[in-house]
N, C-alpha and C positions, 0 to 999 in steps of 0.2 A: 807298188800299190799307191793309188791316188789318195790325195788328201781327203776327198769326199768319201771314199771307201773306208778309210781309217776312222773318220768321224762317225760314220754309220755303224761300224763294228763296235766302236767305243760306246755309242748310245745303246746298242743292243746289249752289250755286256753290263752296263749300268742298270738297265731295265731288269735283266735277269737277276742281278745281285739284289736289287730292291725287292723283287718278288720273292726271292729266297729268304731274305731277312725280315721282311715285313710281316705283319699279321694279316694274312689273307683269308682267315677263317671268318666267313660271313654268317655262320650258324649261331643262333642263340643257344648257349649251353652253360652248365654249371661245372666248375672244376674242383670245388672244394668248399669246406665249411670249417670255421674255427671260432671258438673251441667246439669240440664235438660233444662236450658235456656241460651241463649247466644246473643251477640251483633248482630244486623242486619247488621253491617258492616263487620262481620266475625272476625276471630282472637281469638275466645274463645277456650282455650285448654280444651278438653273433655276427661275424663277417661271412657273407656268402660271396664266393669268388666265382667268376665265370667270364663270359664273353658276350658282347653286344647287348648289354642290359639297357642302354639308352642310346645306342648308335643310330637307331632309326627314328629318333625324335623323342619327345616327352613320353614317358610311360608311368603308369602307376603299378603297384604290385601289392599282392596279399601273400602272406607267408604263413603256412600252417605247420605246426609241430604236432604231428598226429592229427587229432580233431580240433586242437586248440589254435586259435589265431594269435600270431605274434604281432608286435607293433613295429611297422616299418619306420625306422628313424630317418634314413635318407639313402639316396644313391650316392656313394662316395666317388664313384667314377663309372665309366662304361663297363668296368670289370669287377665292381665291388658294391654290394648292397649291405647296409647295416640294419640289423633287426634286433629288437628286444624280445627275447624268448618269453613265452608264458610259463606258468608253473605246470608241474606234472607229478606223476607218481614216482616214488623212489625206485631207482634202477630200471625205469621204463625206457626202452629204446623205441624211437618213433621215426617214421618217414618224415622228411621235410619237403613240403610241396610249395613251390613258388608259382603263383599265377600272375603273369604279366598282362596288363591291359593297356593297349592291345598287344598281342604278341604270342601268347601260348602259355603252356605249363611245363615246368621242369620239376623232377622229383629226385631227391637224394634218398635212396633207400636206406633205412636204418641209419640215418645221418646224425641223430642227436639222442643223447641219453640224459635223463634227469637224475641228479645225485643230491644227497643230503649234504648240508654244509659240514665241512670237516672240522670237528671239535678239537683236533690236534694242532691247529694252526697257532702260531705264537700270538700272545696277547700283548698289550702295552705293558702289563705288569711283568711279563717275562723279560722285558728290556730294561727293567730297573736294576742298575748295577749295585745300588746300595741296599738291595733287598736282603734281609737276613736269610741265611741258609740253614 
């Protein structure tokens, strides 16, 4: 085998390896949301994960939790958007709709549930080791 053929085969192999390992998904999509639950009073910071959020250039976004609009904090990367959730009704599960401008809409069906603050969480007084029992 000639040196030229060996180099060509090596380049083809490297190109195939890069294609197999690289992120070739060019479609705008959502892959997850965390947390999936937040305070009924609002203020929960939510990470929406996905693909190609800003790859095509600068974008703006609006995010709706049911019919209520959240506050977009920032695009953390091409695959992560941080949003402050609005308030909602206790135990209400809603769709999360992300509208990219320009770019389209994505929906996470039943993606977020509003919950009341858990009164059973530890308080500062619970950490007082000198507290009389």
